[in-house]
N, C-alpha and C positions, 0 to 999 in steps of 0.2 A: 439606556434605551432597550426596548424589547420589541419583538415582532418584526425584526429586520432580516429578511430572507438573504441567504448568501449571494444571490444574484444582484441584490441592490447594495451590498455592503461597500463596494468600491466607490460608487457614486456618492453615497451618504457620508462616507469618511472624508471624501474630498471637500465636502461642504463645511465641516467643522474643525478639521485639523489645521493648526497654524503651521505655515511653512517656515516660521522663524523659530520654532521649538524643535526639540529632539523628541521624537515619538517612537515608541517600540510597540508594534502590533503583534500580539501573541495569538496564534491561530492553532486549532487542534491538529491539523495535518496538512500535507501538501495538496490534497484534493481541493481544499478550500483556498489555500495560499496561492495556488497557480492562477486561477481566474481573477482573484482580487488584486494580485500583484499586476497582472496584465492591465486591468481597468485603471488602477491608480497611476500606472506608468503613462498610459495614454492621456489621462486627465491632468496630471501634474508635471510630467516630464521625468525621464530616466535619471537625471542628475539629482532628483529629490527623493527617489524611491530606491531602496536597496534591500537585498535579501541575504540573510545569514543562515547557514545550515550545513549539516553534514552531507546532505545530498542536494545538489543544486536543482531548482525547478527549471522547467522548460525555458530555454532562451537565455539562461544565465550560466556562464562557465565558472569553474571552481575559482579562478583567479578573482572574479568579481566579488565572490563571497568573502575572500580574504580582505579585499579592500574595504568592504562594508563593515567587517568585524572591527577594524581599526578606526574607521570613521565614527562608529558608534561610541567606542571607548574614548575618542577624542572630542566627543560632544558636538560633532558637526550637525547642524539642523537638517532635518529630513524625517522620512518615515522608514523605519527598519522592520522588516518582516522576520519572524522566527516562529517555528512550531513549538508546542508545549515540550515535546521530547528534546528538541535541540537546546532549549533554554535550560533544561535540567542536566544535560549531558556535561561531562567534565571537559576542562580545557587543558592542553598540554603545558608542561613546565616551561617550554620555550615559546609559547604562543605570543608573549608580549616582548620577546627579545628581538632586537634588531641586529641583523648580520651585515657587516660592512667589509667591502674589499676596495683597496685603493691602489691605483696604478703606481708602479715604482717600488712597492713594498714587497718584501720576500715572505712567502708563506710556504707551508708544506703542501705540495700539490695533492697528494693522496688524502691528506686530512680534509682539504676543501671538498673533495669528492664525497668523503664519508659524511661531512657536515651537511651537504646538500640533501643526502638521503635522510638524515636525521631531521632536517627542516621540511620534510614532506615532499620533496621533489622526486618525481618518478624518472628513472633512467630510461631513455629511448635511443634508438639509432639516429634519429633526426628530430630536431626541435621544431614543433609547429604549434602545439597547444600550450596554454599557461600551465605552470606547475610541473614542467618537464625539463630535463637537461640531457646533454649528450657529451661524450668525451671522445676526441680523436687526436691522438698524439698529445701535443702540448696545448691543445685548444679545448676550452669548455664553453659550450653553448648552453644558456639557461634562460628560462622564461618565467620571471616572477609575476605572479598574478596581479601585483600592484602596478605593473608597467604595461604600456600599450604595445611594446615591441620586445622581442627577445634580445639578449645581450651576448656578444661573443668576447670571451676572455682569452687573450693570447699570452702564454707564459714562455719566458726564456729561462729554462730550468725551473726553479721555484719562484722566480720573480715575475710578478704581473707586469707584462711589457706594455699591453694596451687593452682598452675596453671600449666597445662601441656597440650601439644598437644596430640591428640589421633587419631587413625584410625577409621573412621566412620563405616567401614565394620565389624571390629572385636571388636571394643570398647577398644582395648588395648592402653595403654599409649605409647607415643613415646619419648617426651622430656619434662623435667621439666623446667618451666619458672619462672624468678623472677619478670617479669612484662610483660604486654601486651599493645600494642599501635595499634589503628586502627582509620580510618576516617569514615565519613558519607558514608553509602553504596548506598545512592541515592542522589548524589550531585546536581541534577537538580530540579528546582522549577519554574514552569511556571509563578507564580505571582511575582517573583523577577525581578528587573530591571537590575541586574548585570548579564550579559550574559557570556557564556563561551568565546566568541570572545573577550570580554573586558579584560579577564584574561590572554590571550595569551601573553607571553613575546615578546618584540619588535624585538629580534634577531632571532625569528622563521621565516623560509621561508614558505610562504603560497602559495600553488598551487591550482588554481581554475580550475575545469574541467566542461565544459558546453556542454552537448550533444545537438543535433539538436532539440530534442523535447522540450527543455526549451525555451519557447517563451516569447513574450513581457509581457504576463500576470504575469510572475514571475520576471520581470526586477526590480521592486521596491524592492523586498526582496534581490535580488542579489546586487543591488547598495548599499542598506543599509549595507549588509554584507561586501562588499568591503570597504566601508568607515570606517568599524570598524577596519580595518588593515592599516590605513594610515601611521603607523610607521614601518610597516613590508615590507620586500621584497616580491613582488607578481609575480607569474608566471601564465600565462593564457594558457590553452589548450582547443581547440574546436574540436568537432567531425565534424562540418561543416566548411565552409570557409566564414567568415564574409565579408561584403562589405569593399573595400579599405583596406584589410588585408595586412600588410607588412612583416609578419613573415614567418617562415618556413612552407611550405605546403606539406602534405603527401596525397597520394591517396590509401586509405585502405578500403577494403570491407570485411564484415564478411563471414565466411565459411557457405555455405549452408548445411542443413541436408539432408542426403541421404537415411535415413529410410531403411537401409539394402539393398539398390539397389547397389550391388557390381559392376555390369557392368557399371552403370552410374559413379561410383567413379573411375573405371579403365579408363574410357574415360576422366574424368577430369585430372587424373594424366598424361595421355598421352598429353593432350592439354597444360598443364603447362610445360611439358618437351619441347614440340615444341617451346614454347615461350621463352625458356631459363631460366625459373624460377628455383631457388633452392628451393626444396620442402622437408619439414620435416613433419613427422606424429608423434604426441605425444601419448603415451599410459601409463597406470599407473603401468605396471609391465613388467618384462623381458619376461615372458611367453606370454604376449599379443603382444609384438613386434615380437616375433618369429612367432606368428600366422599371423601377418601382412605380414611378409616376405614370408610366405607360400602361402598367398592368392593373393598377388600383386607382380608386377614386381619390384624387388629390385633396378633395375637400374634407376627407376624413382623417388625414394624418399629415405630419410634417417630416420630410426626410432629413436625416443628419448624416454627414460623413464622419463616422467614428467607429472604431473597432471595439465593440462591447462584447464581453464574454457570453453573457446571457441576458435575456430580457426579463422584465417584471411588470407587475401592475400594482400601483400603490393606491389602495382604496381610501386611505386616509386623506390624501391630497388630490384624489380624482386624476391621477396621472398614470399613463402607460408608456413605458419606454421598451420597445420591442426590437428584435434583431432580425435581419433578413436571412441569416444563416439558419435560424430555427424555423424559417418558413420553407426554404428551398433545400434544406439538408446540405448546405454548403460548408466546407471547411473554412474556418476563419484564420486570417493572418494575425500574428501576435503583435501587440504594441511594443513588447520588449525589444529594445534595440540591441540585438546580440552582437557581440564583437565578432567580426568575421575573420577567420584565419583560413588560408588555403588548405584543402585536404592534403595536399602535398606540394612541395615547391614545383615550379614550372618544369624543371628538369632536376632530378635528384640522383644522388649517388646510388640510392636503393634501386633505381631503374636498371642499373648495369651490373652484370656479373663479370668476373675476370674471364678474359678470352672472348667476350662478346664482340661482334663486329659493330663498330660505331661509325658515324659520319660527322666529320667536322666541316662546317660550311665553307671554310677557307682552305682546308688542306686535303679533304677527301676521306676515303674509306680506310680505316685502320683497326687495330685490335686494342681493346681496352685492357689495361694492365692493373688498374686499381687506383686507390688514393695514396699519394705520397706527400710528405712534408719536405719542402725545400726552402732555402733561405733566399729571399728576394730583397735586395737592398738592406741586408742584415736582419730582416724580419722573417720569422718562420711563417710559411704560407702553405696552405693546403692546395694541392693541385690534382687534376686527373692526368694520369699518364697514358698516352696513346702511342702505340708502336706502328710504324709504317715499314715499307720494304727496306731491305738492307739494314734493319735494326735501328733506323732513325726513330727518334721519339719527339713528341710534342707534349709540352706540359701546359695544361689549361687551368688557370685559377678558378676556384670554386665560384666566384662571382661572375665568371664568363662561361659557365657550363651551359647556358642557354643556347650556345652555338654548337653543342654536341647532341646528337640524337642517335637512338638505336637504329641500326640498319634494318630495314623492312622490305627487302627486295624479293625477287622470285626464288625458285628452287635452287639449291646448291649454294656454296659459299661464294661471296663476291671477290672480285680482284682487288687486292690491296694496292692502294695508291703509292706511287714512287714520288718522294719529295724532290725538290730542286729540278723538276721537269715541268713541262706544260701539259702533262697528262690530264690532270684534274680540270684545268681550264678548257682543254679541248672537249672533254666529256660534257662539261656544262654548256659549251657552245653548241654541240650537236643536239643536246636535249632542247636547248632554246629554239633551234631551227625547226625541230620536229613539232614543237608546240605552236610555232608560228604557222606552219603548214596546216595543222589541224584547225587553228583559229580561222584561217582563210576559208576552209570548208564550212565551218560554222557560220561565218558571215554570209556566205552564199545562201545557206539554208534559211537563216533568219531574215534575209532580204525577201525571199519568197513568202515567208510567214508574215512579214510585216505588211505585205500587199494583200494578204488574204483577208476576207471578211469573216469575222467571228460573230458569236451570239452575244448580244448585250443583255445581261441579266437585269432583272427588275430590282428596284431599291428594296431594302429590308422590310419584311412584313412584321406584324405583331407576333406571329408564331416564331419568327426568327429571334425576336427579342425574348420570348419565353424560353426558347432553347438555351440562349446564352445566359439568361438569369439563373437557369437551373444548374449551371456549372458548379461543381462542388467546391472549387477553390477560387480565391481572389486572383484575377488576372494581373500579370506583371505589366509594366508600362510597355515593354517590348512586345508582349503578346497583343496588346490593344493596338499598337501602331502597326504591327504586321497584319492584323486582321483588317484594319481600315484600308491599308494599301492594297491588299488582295481583293477586297470587295470593290474598290474603285476600279481596279483592272478588270474585274469580271463584269462590271456595269458598262464598260466601254465596248465598242464594236470591233475592237482588234483582239485577236487571240492572246490571252494572258500567257506569260512565261516567267514565272517567279521562282526564285531559289530561297527556301526558308532554312536558315542555318542556325542551329542551337544545340547545346550539349544534351546528352541523354537526361531525361527527366525534367527538362525545362519548358515543356508545354507545347511542342510543335504539333503533336497529334490533335490537341484541342483546337488549335488554329485551323488545321486542315479540315477537321470535322465541321467547323462553322462554315467554311467555304463549301464543303460537300452539301450541307443542308440548304445553303443558298441555291445551289444548282438544282437540288431536288424540288425546291419550292417552285421552280419554273419548269417542272415536269421533265427535267433532264436527268440522265443517268450519270453515275460516277464510277470510274475504274480506279482502283488503288493497286499499284504494282509494287511488289516488294521482292527482295533478293532471296529470301529463305522461307521454307515452309513454316518454321516456328514463328517467324515474324508475321506471316500471313495469318496464322491462327490467333496470335496476340492482338493484331489489329481488328480481326473479326469479332473477337470477344469484347474488346473495348468499345467498338461501335454498337454492338448489341446492348451493352450495359448503359451506354450514354444516350442512345437514340431510340430504344425500343418503345419508350413511353410516347413517342411522337409518330408512331406507325410507319417507321422507315423499314423498308424491306431490304434485308442484307443477306448476302451469300458469299461463299468462299470457294475457290478452286485450289485444291491442294491434294497431296497424296493421302491426307487423312480422310478424304471423301471417297465413297465407293463409286465405281463406274456408273451405276444407276443414278446416284445423287448428282454426279457431274453432268450426266446427260440431261437430267431434269433442270439443272441450273442453266445450262446452255440454252435450252428451249425457252425458259422463262426470261432469260436476259434478252434474247432476240425479240420476244414479244413485248418487252418493256415492263415486265412484271417484277424485275429486280431493280431497286434504286441504287444500291451500292454493291459492286462486285469486287472482292478482294482476291488477289492471287499472285503467284510467282510468275516466272516467264511463261507459264501455261496460258496466261492472259493474251500472250502475243501469238498464239496459234491461229491458224486459218479458220478453224471451226468456231472461234469465238466472235460473235457478231452482236453489236448493240443496236437497239432500235433508235435511240436518240442520245448518244453520248455527248455530254456537255463539259465534263471536267475529268482530266487525268491527273492523278496524284502519284508521283513516283518517289518511293522512299529509298535513299541510298543508291542513286542511279549509277554512281561511279563503280559500284560492285557488279554491274552487269557487263557481259562480254560485248565484243564489237558487233556481232550479228544481232544481238538483242537491242543494242543501242540504235542500229539502223532501223529496226522495226519500230522502236519508240518514236523515232523521227517521223515515220509515216502517221502515227497517231497524232503527233503534235501539230501537224501542218495547219489544221483549222479548228482545233479543240483547245480550250483553255487548259494550261498545264501548270501544276504546282509541284516542284521538286523539293524534297526534304533531305537534310543530311546533318549528321553530328560532326562531320569532318569538313573543315573549311576547304573549299575548292577554289583554286586560283582562277 
């Protein structure tokens, strides 16, 4: 085949490749492999599509490439991706060797550690990612890429006493094992003369894709590579049309990017309809397809929920498959189902340094002494050692370390708890009573707020839909749910009081900005209160970048502004000429007056002092309020 643009390669391969055969797709580089792998994974499923390479493409960890390497050599049906360079690179002498460890067998402990390094495992302080191992005392944790969970090996001397898989986040055991088998985690070796291509079984079908930019300078490598598969069935696909080509020729062009120019995109849709082309627009969610139908004439296209890397127009078949992210400049979510591992366990040994103050939920405040290995029921067990008053110690097993946290109190060292007394229980009781008293005060305040009449915001407008469609990323399910619930609260006649809780980088700001734009659409002003000057500036810049195209007037009150600029901002705010005002506690000053405040957004409210919180309560009495935090608040 010829004339197949890279943007269409994934879709066309999915139409003619048999899922019952073993197919090896040879691509010139990762730049093409990444989007094609993404598209085929979405079309055929991650269990059928695999990648083999020295450097994993986006969404694939090193362990998955090891698994794919051995699946290909075992002739398991599927599509296997590899670049030209990786097919020609050498494989290590141990790439096909299986390493086995059995419970009850005696080994040389240090030799196993050396073998793990020789088999491509990287030594770390703590095992989280595939291809790593850690050693602590007589315990070896390792994570073979072929497995879904890491394994903990407990040795008694040089004898393997037990083996079990465990959760790297909680450190809890999952399944006991009688033996463990794994392969070399880094099967490639540039100095070896035995290439990956030479190991491919002869009954594997090899598909070569050659884009137009692969010129004569690369022909020697390509010819050498092709000659490596003289016993295999070979299919060639070209993006251009070679001279004297006798095969099937397509005329396919990639979709242009419209950079949010919706009028230009409407014109393109009309032009394609006049030519009689069948047009589809792909989007990553149902909510996004609904926005497309609201923004464009639905008689000119059919929306499809699918994550396509790039759109294209097939003039041979009068077919156009376009993507929404090339219209709105949105970042796309990948089809590749990446194995998710915690960035670090919920509580890790690495969080604590010796002599740190720590808090055990059951025993109180103590001093962390480090990790020790003690025997429990005759089995060597890793524990955290915590010292309390009078030299008393508590040993916490690794799988119970979630009950231990670093002390984060006020200034000065804390008082160490005395064991075998009611001291810790009394402290918890006093704290609980103080919380109850504060809760009663809050209940009185919210009873007054519940009886107050708020402003009922209007339902979403077309402009609101346009703002949300222009979001660069695909929303998560939680973002969409939070947005719906916040809008429902805003459209009621009672003052909203919502807490939006989410980790840093998980999209709280986007949810808040959608609420802010909804308020602005009803001619209301928005105040965004933050605890620090740096955060105020960050929010200000984010709002400018996100909403400047929609004529939203934004300003900020912080020490980065001159007295003259602050005075001008205060005057403009009082006149209603500022839509969104961002600031620190300066927003709570008496000289700050809004003409028509409709929404207060408070970021990290728990970081404000008591006096500031009292002032915030005055704001909240009859104004919709949205609080955001990355710290769960009881």
